[in-house]
N, C-alpha and C positions, 0 to 999 in steps of 0.2 A: 504579552503572549508565547509562551515557547512553541511556537509551530515546525519545530522542525530536529530532529534529533539525530542522532545515531547509537544503536545497539548492537550487542553481537550476543546469540543464540548459537545455543547446543543442543542438540536430539541427545538422547541417554545412548551408551554403548549397550550392545545387546548378552547377557548371559552366557557361558561357557557353555556347552554341553557337559556329562559325568560320564565317566570311566571307573565302573564299577560291576560285578558281578551276584546275581541273590545267592548268598550263603546261608542257609537255614536247616535249621533241623528237620530231617523226613524229606528235606524236597533235592536230592540228587539230582547232579547237573542243572541246576535252576538256571546257568544262564546270563545275559548282560543285564542288569536292569538300569542304565547309567539314563537319569532324565535328561531331559532338552532345558539348557536358557532358556530363561525370559527376556523379553523382547526390550529394549529401552523406551523410554516415557520421548512423549513426541510434544514438540511446541506448539501453541496452537494462539492464534490470533481471536482475540470475544470483543462484538463492537459493543461497547455498554453509552446507552443513553445519558446517563446521568454524570459522564465523564466530557468535558469541556475544554480539558488541554492536555502539554503532552508532559506538563511540569513533574510527573511521578517518576518520568524518566531519570532526570537531571539528576534523582539519587541511586537509582539502581537503571545502570546499565549492561546489566551481565542475566543471562535467564541461563539455565542448563535443565535438562529433564531429567530424571533420576534412570540409572543405570540399572537392567534388569538382572536378578539375581540366577546366578548359577545356579544349574541340574543337582541333581542327589540322588543319592541310593535309591532303588524301591522307586524307580521310578518319578521318582519327587520334580515337578517339573519348577524352575525358577520362576519366580515373584517378578511380574510384569513390572518396570520401570514408573515410577510417579510422572504423568502430564504434568506441563506448566503451561498452566492458563495466561496470556498478556493480554488485559484488559486497557481500549484503546477507545477513541474518541470516535464519534460519526463524523466520515469525513478523513480517514488516513488510508493515507494510498502506503503501502511498503514496498520501499525497493532493495535489491542486492547492488551493497554499497563496495563491491569487490569485484561487479563483474562492467564489461566495457563490449557495447550500449548497456545500458542498465538492465536489469528485469526489474519485469514488478508481477511482485509475486503476491499480492493482495490490495483490494480497492474496497474499503469497508464504509457501507455506503447506507446500510442498514442495522438497526437496533439489534441485536442478539447472531447478524453473520459471523459464524465463525470461519476460520482460515488456517490450515496446518501449514504451518510455516516450517519446520524444518521435523521428515519421519527418525523414530527411532531405529534404532540397530536392530536386528534379526535376533532371537538368539542362538546361539549354536545347537546343533544336534547329541543327544548322548548317544553311546556306544550300540547303547538296544536298538537305534537310528538301523545299523550298520551289518546287524545278523544277519546272516544267508544260511541256506544249507551248507555249502562248503567254510564256511570261517561262521562257525555257532558262538562264538568268543569274544568279538571283536574289542580289539584296545585303542580303536581308533574315536573320537569326538571333535566335533566343530568348536574355534571360538566364535566367540558373540560377534556380530557383525559391527564397526565402530558406527560410531551415530554420525549426526552431519553437522558442520559446523558454519556459521554465516553471519556476515558483518553486515546489516541493515541498517538505511534510513529510513526514517520516520517521517513525514511529511502529510501538515493537518491541513487541511479546505474545507475551510466551515462550509457548511451547507446553508444556504438560505435563500427565500425564493426573491429578495431584491437587496440589491446591494447602492452605497447610496457613496456614488463616488465625484469628486471636486479637488479642486486648489487645496492647500493650505489654508483654513478659516475662513471658508465659504461657506460656514453655518452647519456641517453636517451632522456633528455632534447635540446641536441646537435643536435641528429638524426629528432625532431620532427620540430626545429626552420629553418632547412635545407628544409623541404619535405615539409610542411606548414606556412602559412602566424603567425602562433600561434607562440608567443613572451614568451616562459617560461625565466625563471631564468638560466642563465646558469653560471656556474662559477667552478675553481679547486679546490671543496673539495666537500664530502661527504653531502650526503643532502640536495643539493640546491633547488631540489621539496621537499614541503612541502604538495604539495593537488595536484589533476591531472588535467590536464592543455588538455584542449580538440583542435584538429588542421585539417582542412578540408584538404586531398591531393586530387589534381588534377595528374592524371599517364596516359600516353597513353590514355587519351579522357575519361578517367574514373575516376570517382571520389569516395573516400571512407574516413568517419571521423576515425579519429587515437587519443588517449588517451596516454597520455606519466605518467604513473603508478609509484611515487614515491618509491623510491628504499626499496625493499624487503629485512630485516636480517633474520640472525637466530631464529626463536623463532618467526617468524610472525604471524605461524598459532593459538601461545597460546597466539597473542594481542599485542607480543611484540613492540616496536619501532612504533606504533599504525599498526599492522600489520593487525587487524581486519578490519579498517578502508580502509587500502588500497586494502586490497585481495575482499573488495567487491564489489570494481569497475572492478576488471577482469573477475567476473561472467558473465559480459552480453554482453561480445564481442564473435565475433567468431572466430578470428586470433590471433595469438600471435607473437608480433615479441620477441626473446629474443636476449637482448642483452650483449654483454659481451666482460669483460675490457681483451684487448689482453693484456697488459703490467701489469695483474695482478700474482701475483705468481703463481697462477694454477688455469687456468682459467676454465677447466672440471671440478675442484670441485665446484668452483662457480658455473656450469651448473647445477648438480648435484644439490647442495643445493637448487638455485630457484624452481627444481620442486620437491623436499621432502617439501617444505613447501608448495607448492602448493595441494600436493597427500594428505598431512596431513590437513588443511582447506577443501580440499572437492573430493572429489576424480574425479569428473567432469570437474575441471579446468587442472588438470593434462592431462585431453586425449583430450584438444583441440589443435587445429592444431598449431605447431610451427616453424618461420624461422627464424633462427640461423643466427646470424650477429656476429662477432665477429670483436670489434671497434679496432679505433687507430690504423690503419696500418701504418699512417704519423707515427709515431714514431720508428725509423731505429732498434730499436731491435724486435719489435713486426715482422718487415716484414722479421726478415731474419727468426725468425721458426715460418712462417707462413706454410709450409710444415711440419712440425713438429706438428704442433697442428689440419692441415688439416689430417692428419693417425690417430693421436689423436681420433679426434672425429668420422671418418667414422669407425675404429674401432671397435670402443667401442657404435654406435648408429646405425650402420649400413645406413649415411647418403651420401644424394647424396652431392656433391660436389660439387662447385664452385670454378671459377678461382682464386687460391692463388695472390696476392700481384707479378707483373711482371714473372707471370707467362703464359702460353696458358689456354684458356678453354680447363679444361677434359670435362666436364661434364658425366664424367662414374657412373655409379649405385655400389657401393658396400652393395651388401647384400638389395637390398630393397624390401619392400612386393611390389605384384602386385597390391594391393588395397590401395597404400599412392598415396595421389595423388598430382602431378610435384613440387608446389607449398613449398606444405608440407616436412617438415624434410630437408630442406635445407639448407649448412653451407653457409654462404656468409661472403668474407671480405670484410670490408669495414672504412672508415676512414668519422667520422661522422665529422672535422676540416675540410676536405676539398672536399664533395663531393662524392671520390672516393668509386665507390663498392657503388652506392645508389639507382642507376637505376636498376641493377638488382636485387637489392634486394625489388626492389618495383616491377619489375616483377613477380619475387614470392610472394610475398604474393597478388598479384592479383587472380594468378593461384590458390590460395587456397582459396580464397571467394568465387572462382565461384565453388569449387567442394564443399561447406559447406553447408549444407539445412539450411535455417532459424529455422524450428523448434525443430534440436539439439542445440540452442542453451542455455545456463543454463540461471536460473533465480535465481540462490542462494540455500541459506539456506530455501527454502519454502520444509513444512512435505507436505507428501501425504495427498491424501482425506480421509485417513484413524486416520491422527492425526490434523486434520483444520478442523476446522469451515470457511464459507466461509461466510458472510453475507451481506455484499454490494450489491446494487442493481442496474446494468448498465442498465442508462437509456440514455448513448447516443451512442457512437461509441463503435462496439466490439473492446475489446482489442487486442492484437500483443502479439503474446509468449504466451511460458508458457500455449503449449495446453493439459497441461497435466488436468488441472484447470479450469482458466475461458472461456472453449469453453464451457462448462457445465452451464445450465439456472442458476439462480439463484432467488430463488425464496420466493415470505414472505406470508407463505400458514396463515389462517384466524387460530385464536386461537381454541383450543380442546375446544368442550363442558364443562361447570366445574362443574366436578362429586362429586369432596368434596366441600361442601358449605358451612359449620360451620368448626371448629377446635377449641377444649377448651383447653386455654393455661392459667392453676392456675384456677384461682377461673370465670373467664371471658370468656363467648363464642365469640368467632371470624369469622365475617361472611366476606368468600372471593369470593363472588360474586360482580363482577368489574363494573356492573351496578348496583346494592344495594349500594354500597359504594359511587357511582358517585349519583346516588337520593339521598341518607342520607344526604352528604355533604351539599345541601342546600336546605333539607327540613326546613318547619318553624313550630318547637317543639310547639310550641304555638298555632298552630292552630290544632285546635283536627281534624277538617275535614281533613286536610293532615297526620294526621298520622295514619286515619283510610284510606285514600284510600292509603300511601304508605304499611302498613300492610295489604290492597288486591292483591296489588302486589306482596307481601312478599310469599303470598300464591299462586298466578299463578307460582310465578317462584320456586317454592319450599323449598325457604328458612325455613319457619316456619315449615316444616316438618321435616328439618332438624336438625333443634333447636330443638326441641322435643324428634326427632332421642339420638341425640347428650346428654339428659334429662335435658333442660332449665326449669327452675321452675319459677314462681311470686318473685320476687323480686331480680334476679339472672341479673347481668349486662352484655349487647349483644352490642359488638364493632361493628361499622362499621369505618374500614376504625379511623380517628382520633376523631368520635361521639360516644360517652357509652350511651348507655340507659338502663332504668331497667324494666327488661319484666315484663307484665302487665299481 
């Protein structure tokens, strides 16, 4: 399964404004009629339930919105750039890969949810916008704003109600194949499953989604054996089924090892409700020591033990906390090969699911609001889960009024007024009237005073974006 990819997106540039005048028979002094440029296309992420992996991004990693069209005469507005919609599976998190600390741009948890990832550049104003009683035929227009460019990391975390965890060859895939229509690869050797497999389980007229997490080994929290890739999928589950190989040398040690890996990766994972299943009771040796295993687990972890193979259902409580749900912390003896004990296991899973609040689902290694900047603008369905940050409205405030209009870099005076830079980009430097109109605009905008305060003298170089002038 491709569950982490890097892509590059770019929104479209805005179109340039037009400089033109109305020249029509019987219309004296028609005045300016240059139209505005169109806006650039946005880049939008759309959550789609029919997509299960990020495989499509292996073949296409660059996405760009359309550029806005330039304005034209007769007040014709340039065409808006075409938006680009990127389809992503449910459970995808979108991170800005170029920022430190990382910025979470989107957390797609609901089918149909749309999030704007990159905003298209605004269109430039035509010369009709600059007309005034004292300047009835302006020779000024604005260049379109550039679009945004981002390098993104897409991370897929499967959304499932129940996650099946355990060491390799514990019988996780066998259990999923018995309780659902999923057909994961099943074989008698470790690491048979190399990627998570989803299955829909129907039990007691209720349904839930179960995911088979590939085997977790010692050091998984450090990334050993693709540990980070596997543990990432545990974060979005509500309840865990902990499968233990009853024929292993020390099942209790195996249980501890998995929980230690969960705890060292993320404290929240270790606190998730667990229903424990000792598998392979169809093996004679395992059935014979079932009562011993029952005592070991019950005494060590204060578990509510279900019936051991061949024994009557005791259902006794051993030091169980009053606030522990009935299904959580229950020990079951099952055989995924024969189906023995599976119904009782699923009963406990249903009880545990009913006791878990949806708001308690962990969303993974998402920093708190103090250490993260969320900039994605939700424009569709409100996201589900992760209530600590996705419920907050994400706003795009207007840029602050530019206070520092000029900076001196070496012998060059750099003008930082964005509007002045955009007008200079389309200015006809050979037209004396256009230069005088632009100088008048700079005076009204306070740029001339800022240049004088910075010490500009005739003959000095003044830079407007990529345009350089000699100050007169």
